[in-house]
mmCIF file of the C-alpha atoms, coordinates in Angstrom:
data_MODEL
# 
_entry.id   MODEL 
# 
loop_
_atom_site.group_PDB 
_atom_site.id 
_atom_site.type_symbol 
_atom_site.label_atom_id 
_atom_site.label_alt_id 
_atom_site.label_comp_id 
_atom_site.label_asym_id 
_atom_site.label_entity_id 
_atom_site.label_seq_id 
_atom_site.pdbx_PDB_ins_code 
_atom_site.Cartn_x 
_atom_site.Cartn_y 
_atom_site.Cartn_z 
_atom_site.occupancy 
_atom_site.B_iso_or_equiv 
_atom_site.pdbx_formal_charge 
_atom_site.auth_seq_id 
_atom_site.auth_comp_id 
_atom_site.auth_asym_id 
_atom_site.auth_atom_id 
_atom_site.pdbx_PDB_model_num 
ATOM 1   C CA . MET A 1 1   ? -11.395 -12.311 -15.062 1.00 0.00 ? 1   MET A CA 1 
ATOM 2   C CA . MET A 1 2   ? -11.966 -8.982  -15.541 1.00 0.00 ? 2   MET A CA 1 
ATOM 3   C CA . THR A 1 3   ? -10.985 -7.430  -19.854 1.00 0.00 ? 3   THR A CA 1 
ATOM 4   C CA . ASN A 1 4   ? -11.449 -4.263  -19.423 1.00 0.00 ? 4   ASN A CA 1 
ATOM 5   C CA . LEU A 1 5   ? -8.554  -2.017  -18.340 1.00 0.00 ? 5   LEU A CA 1 
ATOM 6   C CA . ILE A 1 6   ? -9.600  -1.073  -15.587 1.00 0.00 ? 6   ILE A CA 1 
ATOM 7   C CA . LYS A 1 7   ? -8.132  3.071   -14.604 1.00 0.00 ? 7   LYS A CA 1 
ATOM 8   C CA . ILE A 1 8   ? -6.315  3.669   -11.357 1.00 0.00 ? 8   ILE A CA 1 
ATOM 9   C CA . LEU A 1 9   ? -6.169  7.365   -9.306  1.00 0.00 ? 9   LEU A CA 1 
ATOM 10  C CA . LEU A 1 10  ? -3.411  6.483   -6.788  1.00 0.00 ? 10  LEU A CA 1 
ATOM 11  C CA . VAL A 1 11  ? -3.266  8.464   -3.884  1.00 0.00 ? 11  VAL A CA 1 
ATOM 12  C CA . ASP A 1 12  ? 0.356   7.681   -1.321  1.00 0.00 ? 12  ASP A CA 1 
ATOM 13  C CA . ASP A 1 13  ? 3.114   10.256  -0.160  1.00 0.00 ? 13  ASP A CA 1 
ATOM 14  C CA . HIS A 1 14  ? 5.975   8.422   -0.373  1.00 0.00 ? 14  HIS A CA 1 
ATOM 15  C CA . LYS A 1 15  ? 6.962   8.890   -4.445  1.00 0.00 ? 15  LYS A CA 1 
ATOM 16  C CA . MET A 1 16  ? 9.102   5.365   -4.228  1.00 0.00 ? 16  MET A CA 1 
ATOM 17  C CA . ILE A 1 17  ? 5.183   3.814   -2.469  1.00 0.00 ? 17  ILE A CA 1 
ATOM 18  C CA . ARG A 1 18  ? 3.817   4.778   -5.347  1.00 0.00 ? 18  ARG A CA 1 
ATOM 19  C CA . GLU A 1 19  ? 6.319   3.141   -7.907  1.00 0.00 ? 19  GLU A CA 1 
ATOM 20  C CA . GLY A 1 20  ? 6.247   0.218   -6.275  1.00 0.00 ? 20  GLY A CA 1 
ATOM 21  C CA . ILE A 1 21  ? 2.327   0.059   -6.714  1.00 0.00 ? 21  ILE A CA 1 
ATOM 22  C CA . LYS A 1 22  ? 2.386   1.062   -9.935  1.00 0.00 ? 22  LYS A CA 1 
ATOM 23  C CA . SER A 1 23  ? 5.517   -1.226  -10.454 1.00 0.00 ? 23  SER A CA 1 
ATOM 24  C CA . PHE A 1 24  ? 3.474   -4.147  -9.872  1.00 0.00 ? 24  PHE A CA 1 
ATOM 25  C CA . LEU A 1 25  ? -0.538  -3.584  -10.967 1.00 0.00 ? 25  LEU A CA 1 
ATOM 26  C CA . GLU A 1 26  ? 0.804   -2.924  -14.193 1.00 0.00 ? 26  GLU A CA 1 
ATOM 27  C CA . GLU A 1 27  ? 3.046   -5.695  -14.946 1.00 0.00 ? 27  GLU A CA 1 
ATOM 28  C CA . SER A 1 28  ? -1.182  -6.872  -15.298 1.00 0.00 ? 28  SER A CA 1 
ATOM 29  C CA . GLU A 1 29  ? -2.926  -6.223  -18.407 1.00 0.00 ? 29  GLU A CA 1 
ATOM 30  C CA . GLU A 1 30  ? -5.838  -5.902  -16.701 1.00 0.00 ? 30  GLU A CA 1 
ATOM 31  C CA . TYR A 1 31  ? -4.912  -2.323  -14.520 1.00 0.00 ? 31  TYR A CA 1 
ATOM 32  C CA . GLU A 1 32  ? -3.215  1.099   -15.399 1.00 0.00 ? 32  GLU A CA 1 
ATOM 33  C CA . VAL A 1 33  ? -2.335  3.959   -13.241 1.00 0.00 ? 33  VAL A CA 1 
ATOM 34  C CA . VAL A 1 34  ? -3.820  6.916   -15.135 1.00 0.00 ? 34  VAL A CA 1 
ATOM 35  C CA . LEU A 1 35  ? -3.282  9.700   -12.281 1.00 0.00 ? 35  LEU A CA 1 
ATOM 36  C CA . GLU A 1 36  ? -1.356  9.999   -9.189  1.00 0.00 ? 36  GLU A CA 1 
ATOM 37  C CA . ALA A 1 37  ? -1.262  12.306  -6.768  1.00 0.00 ? 37  ALA A CA 1 
ATOM 38  C CA . GLU A 1 38  ? 0.706   12.752  -3.169  1.00 0.00 ? 38  GLU A CA 1 
ATOM 39  C CA . ASN A 1 39  ? -1.816  13.869  -0.650  1.00 0.00 ? 39  ASN A CA 1 
ATOM 40  C CA . GLY A 1 40  ? -5.950  14.191  -0.580  1.00 0.00 ? 40  GLY A CA 1 
ATOM 41  C CA . THR A 1 41  ? -6.130  17.854  -1.813  1.00 0.00 ? 41  THR A CA 1 
ATOM 42  C CA . ASP A 1 42  ? -4.885  17.078  -4.958  1.00 0.00 ? 42  ASP A CA 1 
ATOM 43  C CA . ALA A 1 43  ? -6.551  13.894  -5.734  1.00 0.00 ? 43  ALA A CA 1 
ATOM 44  C CA . PHE A 1 44  ? -9.693  15.069  -5.008  1.00 0.00 ? 44  PHE A CA 1 
ATOM 45  C CA . GLU A 1 45  ? -8.761  18.239  -8.158  1.00 0.00 ? 45  GLU A CA 1 
ATOM 46  C CA . ILE A 1 46  ? -7.687  15.662  -9.961  1.00 0.00 ? 46  ILE A CA 1 
ATOM 47  C CA . TYR A 1 47  ? -10.068 13.228  -9.169  1.00 0.00 ? 47  TYR A CA 1 
ATOM 48  C CA . ASP A 1 48  ? -12.696 12.345  -12.898 1.00 0.00 ? 48  ASP A CA 1 
ATOM 49  C CA . PRO A 1 49  ? -15.158 9.785   -12.943 1.00 0.00 ? 49  PRO A CA 1 
ATOM 50  C CA . SER A 1 50  ? -14.433 9.516   -16.712 1.00 0.00 ? 50  SER A CA 1 
ATOM 51  C CA . LYS A 1 51  ? -11.659 8.233   -15.964 1.00 0.00 ? 51  LYS A CA 1 
ATOM 52  C CA . VAL A 1 52  ? -11.095 6.961   -13.185 1.00 0.00 ? 52  VAL A CA 1 
ATOM 53  C CA . ASP A 1 53  ? -12.823 3.602   -12.143 1.00 0.00 ? 53  ASP A CA 1 
ATOM 54  C CA . LEU A 1 54  ? -10.553 3.190   -8.759  1.00 0.00 ? 54  LEU A CA 1 
ATOM 55  C CA . VAL A 1 55  ? -8.549  4.946   -6.476  1.00 0.00 ? 55  VAL A CA 1 
ATOM 56  C CA . ILE A 1 56  ? -6.316  3.481   -4.063  1.00 0.00 ? 56  ILE A CA 1 
ATOM 57  C CA . THR A 1 57  ? -5.276  5.920   -1.098  1.00 0.00 ? 57  THR A CA 1 
ATOM 58  C CA . ASP A 1 58  ? -3.608  6.184   1.833   1.00 0.00 ? 58  ASP A CA 1 
ATOM 59  C CA . ILE A 1 59  ? -4.563  7.478   4.876   1.00 0.00 ? 59  ILE A CA 1 
ATOM 60  C CA . MET A 1 60  ? -2.356  9.714   6.547   1.00 0.00 ? 60  MET A CA 1 
ATOM 61  C CA . MET A 1 61  ? -1.627  12.322  4.156   1.00 0.00 ? 61  MET A CA 1 
ATOM 62  C CA . PRO A 1 62  ? -0.538  16.205  4.341   1.00 0.00 ? 62  PRO A CA 1 
ATOM 63  C CA . GLU A 1 63  ? -3.104  17.954  3.339   1.00 0.00 ? 63  GLU A CA 1 
ATOM 64  C CA . MET A 1 64  ? -5.304  15.887  2.853   1.00 0.00 ? 64  MET A CA 1 
ATOM 65  C CA . ASP A 1 65  ? -6.206  12.864  4.152   1.00 0.00 ? 65  ASP A CA 1 
ATOM 66  C CA . GLY A 1 66  ? -7.440  9.336   2.735   1.00 0.00 ? 66  GLY A CA 1 
ATOM 67  C CA . ILE A 1 67  ? -11.027 9.985   5.655   1.00 0.00 ? 67  ILE A CA 1 
ATOM 68  C CA . GLU A 1 68  ? -11.312 12.969  4.153   1.00 0.00 ? 68  GLU A CA 1 
ATOM 69  C CA . LEU A 1 69  ? -10.133 12.865  0.535   1.00 0.00 ? 69  LEU A CA 1 
ATOM 70  C CA . THR A 1 70  ? -13.128 9.021   1.057   1.00 0.00 ? 70  THR A CA 1 
ATOM 71  C CA . GLY A 1 71  ? -15.642 11.128  2.062   1.00 0.00 ? 71  GLY A CA 1 
ATOM 72  C CA . LYS A 1 72  ? -16.003 14.091  -0.286  1.00 0.00 ? 72  LYS A CA 1 
ATOM 73  C CA . LEU A 1 73  ? -15.485 11.485  -3.354  1.00 0.00 ? 73  LEU A CA 1 
ATOM 74  C CA . VAL A 1 74  ? -18.825 9.703   -2.475  1.00 0.00 ? 74  VAL A CA 1 
ATOM 75  C CA . LYS A 1 75  ? -20.817 13.505  -2.170  1.00 0.00 ? 75  LYS A CA 1 
ATOM 76  C CA . LYS A 1 76  ? -19.229 14.318  -5.672  1.00 0.00 ? 76  LYS A CA 1 
ATOM 77  C CA . ASN A 1 77  ? -20.037 10.558  -7.098  1.00 0.00 ? 77  ASN A CA 1 
ATOM 78  C CA . PRO A 1 78  ? -21.389 7.905   -4.649  1.00 0.00 ? 78  PRO A CA 1 
ATOM 79  C CA . ASP A 1 79  ? -21.120 5.127   -6.851  1.00 0.00 ? 79  ASP A CA 1 
ATOM 80  C CA . VAL A 1 80  ? -16.995 5.469   -6.729  1.00 0.00 ? 80  VAL A CA 1 
ATOM 81  C CA . ARG A 1 81  ? -14.864 2.980   -5.471  1.00 0.00 ? 81  ARG A CA 1 
ATOM 82  C CA . VAL A 1 82  ? -12.029 3.511   -2.929  1.00 0.00 ? 82  VAL A CA 1 
ATOM 83  C CA . ILE A 1 83  ? -9.441  0.846   -1.952  1.00 0.00 ? 83  ILE A CA 1 
ATOM 84  C CA . ALA A 1 84  ? -7.729  1.861   1.488   1.00 0.00 ? 84  ALA A CA 1 
ATOM 85  C CA . LEU A 1 85  ? -3.947  1.031   1.154   1.00 0.00 ? 85  LEU A CA 1 
ATOM 86  C CA . THR A 1 86  ? -2.322  1.949   4.395   1.00 0.00 ? 86  THR A CA 1 
ATOM 87  C CA . MET A 1 87  ? -0.069  0.853   7.553   1.00 0.00 ? 87  MET A CA 1 
ATOM 88  C CA . LEU A 1 88  ? -2.858  2.222   9.950   1.00 0.00 ? 88  LEU A CA 1 
ATOM 89  C CA . ASN A 1 89  ? -4.146  -1.021  11.469  1.00 0.00 ? 89  ASN A CA 1 
ATOM 90  C CA . GLU A 1 90  ? -6.048  0.140   14.141  1.00 0.00 ? 90  GLU A CA 1 
ATOM 91  C CA . ASN A 1 91  ? -9.806  0.173   15.106  1.00 0.00 ? 91  ASN A CA 1 
ATOM 92  C CA . HIS A 1 92  ? -10.400 3.585   14.948  1.00 0.00 ? 92  HIS A CA 1 
ATOM 93  C CA . HIS A 1 93  ? -9.116  4.522   11.067  1.00 0.00 ? 93  HIS A CA 1 
ATOM 94  C CA . ILE A 1 94  ? -11.505 1.466   10.338  1.00 0.00 ? 94  ILE A CA 1 
ATOM 95  C CA . LYS A 1 95  ? -14.157 2.464   11.064  1.00 0.00 ? 95  LYS A CA 1 
ATOM 96  C CA . GLN A 1 96  ? -13.758 5.858   10.214  1.00 0.00 ? 96  GLN A CA 1 
ATOM 97  C CA . MET A 1 97  ? -13.391 4.981   6.649   1.00 0.00 ? 97  MET A CA 1 
ATOM 98  C CA . LEU A 1 98  ? -15.738 3.108   7.249   1.00 0.00 ? 98  LEU A CA 1 
ATOM 99  C CA . LYS A 1 99  ? -18.479 5.639   7.484   1.00 0.00 ? 99  LYS A CA 1 
ATOM 100 C CA . ALA A 1 100 ? -15.962 7.144   5.052   1.00 0.00 ? 100 ALA A CA 1 
ATOM 101 C CA . GLY A 1 101 ? -17.719 4.823   2.498   1.00 0.00 ? 101 GLY A CA 1 
ATOM 102 C CA . VAL A 1 102 ? -14.517 3.285   1.544   1.00 0.00 ? 102 VAL A CA 1 
ATOM 103 C CA . SER A 1 103 ? -15.273 -0.316  -0.969  1.00 0.00 ? 103 SER A CA 1 
ATOM 104 C CA . GLY A 1 104 ? -11.753 -1.361  0.480   1.00 0.00 ? 104 GLY A CA 1 
ATOM 105 C CA . TYR A 1 105 ? -9.538  -2.093  3.773   1.00 0.00 ? 105 TYR A CA 1 
ATOM 106 C CA . LEU A 1 106 ? -5.626  -3.418  2.599   1.00 0.00 ? 106 LEU A CA 1 
ATOM 107 C CA . LEU A 1 107 ? -3.014  -3.169  4.953   1.00 0.00 ? 107 LEU A CA 1 
ATOM 108 C CA . LYS A 1 108 ? 0.613   -2.015  3.717   1.00 0.00 ? 108 LYS A CA 1 
ATOM 109 C CA . ASN A 1 109 ? 2.602   -5.704  4.314   1.00 0.00 ? 109 ASN A CA 1 
ATOM 110 C CA . CYS A 1 110 ? -0.615  -7.570  2.448   1.00 0.00 ? 110 CYS A CA 1 
ATOM 111 C CA . SER A 1 111 ? 0.102   -9.103  -1.107  1.00 0.00 ? 111 SER A CA 1 
ATOM 112 C CA . GLU A 1 112 ? 0.520   -8.435  -4.399  1.00 0.00 ? 112 GLU A CA 1 
ATOM 113 C CA . GLU A 1 113 ? -2.491  -11.424 -4.736  1.00 0.00 ? 113 GLU A CA 1 
ATOM 114 C CA . GLU A 1 114 ? -4.581  -9.787  -2.132  1.00 0.00 ? 114 GLU A CA 1 
ATOM 115 C CA . LEU A 1 115 ? -4.572  -6.011  -3.389  1.00 0.00 ? 115 LEU A CA 1 
ATOM 116 C CA . PHE A 1 116 ? -5.190  -7.861  -7.298  1.00 0.00 ? 116 PHE A CA 1 
ATOM 117 C CA . LYS A 1 117 ? -8.855  -9.814  -5.333  1.00 0.00 ? 117 LYS A CA 1 
ATOM 118 C CA . ALA A 1 118 ? -9.689  -6.112  -3.378  1.00 0.00 ? 118 ALA A CA 1 
ATOM 119 C CA . ILE A 1 119 ? -9.708  -5.303  -6.881  1.00 0.00 ? 119 ILE A CA 1 
ATOM 120 C CA . GLU A 1 120 ? -11.615 -7.189  -8.432  1.00 0.00 ? 120 GLU A CA 1 
ATOM 121 C CA . THR A 1 121 ? -13.801 -7.347  -5.477  1.00 0.00 ? 121 THR A CA 1 
ATOM 122 C CA . VAL A 1 122 ? -14.228 -4.220  -5.507  1.00 0.00 ? 122 VAL A CA 1 
ATOM 123 C CA . MET A 1 123 ? -14.878 -3.268  -8.559  1.00 0.00 ? 123 MET A CA 1 
ATOM 124 C CA . THR A 1 124 ? -17.591 -6.367  -8.479  1.00 0.00 ? 124 THR A CA 1 
ATOM 125 C CA . GLY A 1 125 ? -19.507 -3.818  -6.224  1.00 0.00 ? 125 GLY A CA 1 
ATOM 126 C CA . ASN A 1 126 ? -18.769 -5.827  -3.598  1.00 0.00 ? 126 ASN A CA 1 
ATOM 127 C CA . LYS A 1 127 ? -16.297 -4.401  0.136   1.00 0.00 ? 127 LYS A CA 1 
ATOM 128 C CA . PHE A 1 128 ? -13.357 -5.828  0.537   1.00 0.00 ? 128 PHE A CA 1 
ATOM 129 C CA . TYR A 1 129 ? -11.569 -6.043  4.116   1.00 0.00 ? 129 TYR A CA 1 
ATOM 130 C CA . SER A 1 130 ? -8.160  -8.167  4.220   1.00 0.00 ? 130 SER A CA 1 
ATOM 131 C CA . GLN A 1 131 ? -8.305  -10.910 7.004   1.00 0.00 ? 131 GLN A CA 1 
ATOM 132 C CA . GLU A 1 132 ? -6.197  -8.815  9.461   1.00 0.00 ? 132 GLU A CA 1 
ATOM 133 C CA . VAL A 1 133 ? -8.587  -5.699  9.555   1.00 0.00 ? 133 VAL A CA 1 
ATOM 134 C CA . THR A 1 134 ? -12.053 -8.034  9.292   1.00 0.00 ? 134 THR A CA 1 
ATOM 135 C CA . ASP A 1 135 ? -10.256 -9.438  12.925  1.00 0.00 ? 135 ASP A CA 1 
ATOM 136 C CA . ILE A 1 136 ? -9.818  -6.028  14.198  1.00 0.00 ? 136 ILE A CA 1 
ATOM 137 C CA . ILE A 1 137 ? -13.139 -4.961  13.293  1.00 0.00 ? 137 ILE A CA 1 
ATOM 138 C CA . MET A 1 138 ? -14.821 -8.239  14.940  1.00 0.00 ? 138 MET A CA 1 
ATOM 139 C CA . ASN A 1 139 ? -13.257 -8.414  17.920  1.00 0.00 ? 139 ASN A CA 1 
ATOM 140 C CA . ASP A 1 140 ? -13.713 -5.050  18.173  1.00 0.00 ? 140 ASP A CA 1 
ATOM 141 C CA . LEU A 1 141 ? -17.494 -5.750  18.477  1.00 0.00 ? 141 LEU A CA 1 
ATOM 142 C CA . SER A 1 142 ? -17.401 -8.729  20.743  1.00 0.00 ? 142 SER A CA 1 
ATOM 143 C CA . GLY A 1 143 ? -15.661 -6.702  23.384  1.00 0.00 ? 143 GLY A CA 1 
ATOM 144 C CA . ASP A 1 144 ? -11.527 -9.273  22.818  1.00 0.00 ? 144 ASP A CA 1 
ATOM 145 C CA . LYS A 1 145 ? -9.345  -5.680  23.104  1.00 0.00 ? 145 LYS A CA 1 
ATOM 146 C CA . LYS A 1 146 ? -5.675  -7.301  22.200  1.00 0.00 ? 146 LYS A CA 1 
ATOM 147 C CA . PRO A 1 147 ? -2.919  -4.559  22.124  1.00 0.00 ? 147 PRO A CA 1 
ATOM 148 C CA . LYS A 1 148 ? -2.211  -3.100  19.397  1.00 0.00 ? 148 LYS A CA 1 
ATOM 149 C CA . GLN A 1 149 ? 0.572   -4.100  17.379  1.00 0.00 ? 149 GLN A CA 1 
ATOM 150 C CA . ARG A 1 150 ? 3.253   -2.531  14.403  1.00 0.00 ? 150 ARG A CA 1 
ATOM 151 C CA . LEU A 1 151 ? 2.757   -4.763  11.456  1.00 0.00 ? 151 LEU A CA 1 
ATOM 152 C CA . SER A 1 152 ? 6.529   -4.576  11.650  1.00 0.00 ? 152 SER A CA 1 
ATOM 153 C CA . MET A 1 153 ? 8.753   -7.412  14.124  1.00 0.00 ? 153 MET A CA 1 
ATOM 154 C CA . GLU A 1 154 ? 11.738  -5.153  15.314  1.00 0.00 ? 154 GLU A CA 1 
ATOM 155 C CA . ILE A 1 155 ? 14.085  -7.671  13.976  1.00 0.00 ? 155 ILE A CA 1 
ATOM 156 C CA . PRO A 1 156 ? 17.519  -5.869  14.349  1.00 0.00 ? 156 PRO A CA 1 
ATOM 157 C CA . LEU A 1 157 ? 19.085  -6.123  10.499  1.00 0.00 ? 157 LEU A CA 1 
ATOM 158 C CA . THR A 1 158 ? 22.696  -7.081  9.352   1.00 0.00 ? 158 THR A CA 1 
ATOM 159 C CA . THR A 1 159 ? 25.041  -3.807  7.843   1.00 0.00 ? 159 THR A CA 1 
ATOM 160 C CA . ARG A 1 160 ? 24.363  -5.776  4.222   1.00 0.00 ? 160 ARG A CA 1 
ATOM 161 C CA . GLU A 1 161 ? 21.266  -6.592  5.128   1.00 0.00 ? 161 GLU A CA 1 
ATOM 162 C CA . LEU A 1 162 ? 20.766  -2.217  5.291   1.00 0.00 ? 162 LEU A CA 1 
ATOM 163 C CA . GLU A 1 163 ? 22.743  -1.879  2.721   1.00 0.00 ? 163 GLU A CA 1 
ATOM 164 C CA . VAL A 1 164 ? 20.638  -3.614  0.397   1.00 0.00 ? 164 VAL A CA 1 
ATOM 165 C CA . LEU A 1 165 ? 18.107  -2.323  2.041   1.00 0.00 ? 165 LEU A CA 1 
ATOM 166 C CA . HIS A 1 166 ? 18.890  1.180   1.011   1.00 0.00 ? 166 HIS A CA 1 
ATOM 167 C CA . LEU A 1 167 ? 19.656  0.620   -2.354  1.00 0.00 ? 167 LEU A CA 1 
ATOM 168 C CA . ILE A 1 168 ? 16.090  -1.094  -2.675  1.00 0.00 ? 168 ILE A CA 1 
ATOM 169 C CA . CYS A 1 169 ? 14.054  2.487   -1.631  1.00 0.00 ? 169 CYS A CA 1 
ATOM 170 C CA . LYS A 1 170 ? 16.238  3.742   -3.681  1.00 0.00 ? 170 LYS A CA 1 
ATOM 171 C CA . GLU A 1 171 ? 14.637  1.177   -6.917  1.00 0.00 ? 171 GLU A CA 1 
ATOM 172 C CA . HIS A 1 172 ? 18.458  -0.129  -7.870  1.00 0.00 ? 172 HIS A CA 1 
ATOM 173 C CA . SER A 1 173 ? 17.355  -3.633  -9.633  1.00 0.00 ? 173 SER A CA 1 
ATOM 174 C CA . ASN A 1 174 ? 19.439  -6.794  -8.269  1.00 0.00 ? 174 ASN A CA 1 
ATOM 175 C CA . LYS A 1 175 ? 21.604  -6.070  -11.281 1.00 0.00 ? 175 LYS A CA 1 
ATOM 176 C CA . GLU A 1 176 ? 22.757  -2.426  -10.136 1.00 0.00 ? 176 GLU A CA 1 
ATOM 177 C CA . ILE A 1 177 ? 22.575  -3.035  -6.722  1.00 0.00 ? 177 ILE A CA 1 
ATOM 178 C CA . SER A 1 178 ? 24.975  -6.010  -7.205  1.00 0.00 ? 178 SER A CA 1 
ATOM 179 C CA . ASP A 1 179 ? 27.651  -3.871  -8.901  1.00 0.00 ? 179 ASP A CA 1 
ATOM 180 C CA . LYS A 1 180 ? 27.513  -1.238  -6.213  1.00 0.00 ? 180 LYS A CA 1 
ATOM 181 C CA . LEU A 1 181 ? 28.195  -3.809  -3.339  1.00 0.00 ? 181 LEU A CA 1 
ATOM 182 C CA . PHE A 1 182 ? 30.683  -6.148  -5.756  1.00 0.00 ? 182 PHE A CA 1 
ATOM 183 C CA . ILE A 1 183 ? 28.219  -9.306  -4.473  1.00 0.00 ? 183 ILE A CA 1 
ATOM 184 C CA . GLY A 1 184 ? 26.785  -11.435 -6.967  1.00 0.00 ? 184 GLY A CA 1 
ATOM 185 C CA . MET A 1 185 ? 22.845  -11.747 -8.282  1.00 0.00 ? 185 MET A CA 1 
ATOM 186 C CA . ARG A 1 186 ? 22.159  -14.887 -6.106  1.00 0.00 ? 186 ARG A CA 1 
ATOM 187 C CA . THR A 1 187 ? 23.737  -12.709 -2.671  1.00 0.00 ? 187 THR A CA 1 
ATOM 188 C CA . VAL A 1 188 ? 21.438  -10.045 -4.066  1.00 0.00 ? 188 VAL A CA 1 
ATOM 189 C CA . ASP A 1 189 ? 18.397  -12.587 -3.747  1.00 0.00 ? 189 ASP A CA 1 
ATOM 190 C CA . ALA A 1 190 ? 19.927  -14.423 -0.733  1.00 0.00 ? 190 ALA A CA 1 
ATOM 191 C CA . HIS A 1 191 ? 19.691  -11.027 1.642   1.00 0.00 ? 191 HIS A CA 1 
ATOM 192 C CA . LYS A 1 192 ? 16.222  -9.662  -0.316  1.00 0.00 ? 192 LYS A CA 1 
ATOM 193 C CA . ARG A 1 193 ? 14.986  -12.902 1.176   1.00 0.00 ? 193 ARG A CA 1 
ATOM 194 C CA . ASN A 1 194 ? 16.307  -12.244 5.153   1.00 0.00 ? 194 ASN A CA 1 
ATOM 195 C CA . LEU A 1 195 ? 14.927  -9.155  4.689   1.00 0.00 ? 195 LEU A CA 1 
ATOM 196 C CA . LEU A 1 196 ? 11.179  -10.218 3.903   1.00 0.00 ? 196 LEU A CA 1 
ATOM 197 C CA . GLU A 1 197 ? 11.717  -13.041 6.000   1.00 0.00 ? 197 GLU A CA 1 
ATOM 198 C CA . LYS A 1 198 ? 13.556  -10.611 8.626   1.00 0.00 ? 198 LYS A CA 1 
ATOM 199 C CA . THR A 1 199 ? 10.744  -7.810  8.611   1.00 0.00 ? 199 THR A CA 1 
ATOM 200 C CA . GLY A 1 200 ? 7.383   -10.053 7.873   1.00 0.00 ? 200 GLY A CA 1 
ATOM 201 C CA . CYS A 1 201 ? 7.308   -7.888  4.941   1.00 0.00 ? 201 CYS A CA 1 
ATOM 202 C CA . LYS A 1 202 ? 5.773   -9.832  1.988   1.00 0.00 ? 202 LYS A CA 1 
ATOM 203 C CA . ASN A 1 203 ? 6.511   -8.085  -1.594  1.00 0.00 ? 203 ASN A CA 1 
ATOM 204 C CA . VAL A 1 204 ? 9.087   -4.712  -2.054  1.00 0.00 ? 204 VAL A CA 1 
ATOM 205 C CA . ALA A 1 205 ? 6.704   -2.282  -1.870  1.00 0.00 ? 205 ALA A CA 1 
ATOM 206 C CA . GLY A 1 206 ? 6.737   -4.100  1.991   1.00 0.00 ? 206 GLY A CA 1 
ATOM 207 C CA . LEU A 1 207 ? 10.099  -3.111  2.809   1.00 0.00 ? 207 LEU A CA 1 
ATOM 208 C CA . VAL A 1 208 ? 9.929   0.144   2.270   1.00 0.00 ? 208 VAL A CA 1 
ATOM 209 C CA . VAL A 1 209 ? 7.278   1.336   3.719   1.00 0.00 ? 209 VAL A CA 1 
ATOM 210 C CA . TYR A 1 210 ? 8.778   -0.956  6.282   1.00 0.00 ? 210 TYR A CA 1 
ATOM 211 C CA . ALA A 1 211 ? 12.658  1.791   6.153   1.00 0.00 ? 211 ALA A CA 1 
ATOM 212 C CA . ILE A 1 212 ? 10.066  4.628   5.831   1.00 0.00 ? 212 ILE A CA 1 
ATOM 213 C CA . GLU A 1 213 ? 8.293   4.010   8.953   1.00 0.00 ? 213 GLU A CA 1 
ATOM 214 C CA . ARG A 1 214 ? 10.994  3.776   11.159  1.00 0.00 ? 214 ARG A CA 1 
ATOM 215 C CA . ASP A 1 215 ? 13.291  6.027   9.382   1.00 0.00 ? 215 ASP A CA 1 
ATOM 216 C CA . LEU A 1 216 ? 16.469  4.436   8.430   1.00 0.00 ? 216 LEU A CA 1 
ATOM 217 C CA . PHE A 1 217 ? 18.011  6.109   6.266   1.00 0.00 ? 217 PHE A CA 1 
ATOM 218 C CA . ASN A 1 218 ? 18.321  10.049  5.605   1.00 0.00 ? 218 ASN A CA 1 
ATOM 219 C CA . ASP A 1 219 ? 18.065  10.162  2.107   1.00 0.00 ? 219 ASP A CA 1 
ATOM 220 C CA . LEU A 1 220 ? 14.502  8.503   2.057   1.00 0.00 ? 220 LEU A CA 1 
# 
C-alpha cells in the first residue's frame, strides 16, 4: 500500500460525474482531489506538477478534449501520469490516447477496486489498461473486428426505477430518496441493486453516466 497522499487533478465536463468519482476516491485516505476542471483548456492552465501527482481525465470534452490535453501535459512535463476514464471503448480513441502518452485507460463502468488498482499501478511507473481495453487492442492487432458495443445494455427501466435513478443523479442520499418517494430504505437499496443489474453498471457513478449518455432527464 502507498503511504503518501496522492494528489489528483480530476477533469470531466459533467460535474455530477466528477463529484461521484471524487467521493469514492476520497473514501480512501490515500487520495485527495486537489483540483478540478470541466475541460482540457482549464485543466492545462491549472496543472502544476508541484501540486498534482496524477491527472484523471475524460476524453470527450468541450474546448479541449482529453487527447489534446494529454499530449500537451506530456510535452510540459514528460513525467506526468495521466489516466483516461471514459465511456469511449473504440479502438480509434484508445490508439489516440496511447499515442498522446496516457499512462492508463479505463472505462467508466469499471469498479472502484479497478480504479484504485490503476492508480497504484500508474503511480509506480507502470501502465494500466482495463481488460476490455486490452482485449480491444489485441483484437485489432489480430484482425478480429468485432462489432462495437455500447457500455450499457438497453434494458427498460420501470417508472419507479427511473424516479430513483433521477434522485441518484441529483446526488440525494438513500434517506432523502426514501423520504421523497415515501418508500423504505430497504426498498431504495433494492431499486439500486436492480438498476445496477439492468444497466450493467458497477457503481453509482456508472448509473449517472448511464443517465447522461441516454439523456434520460432534462435537468442533468
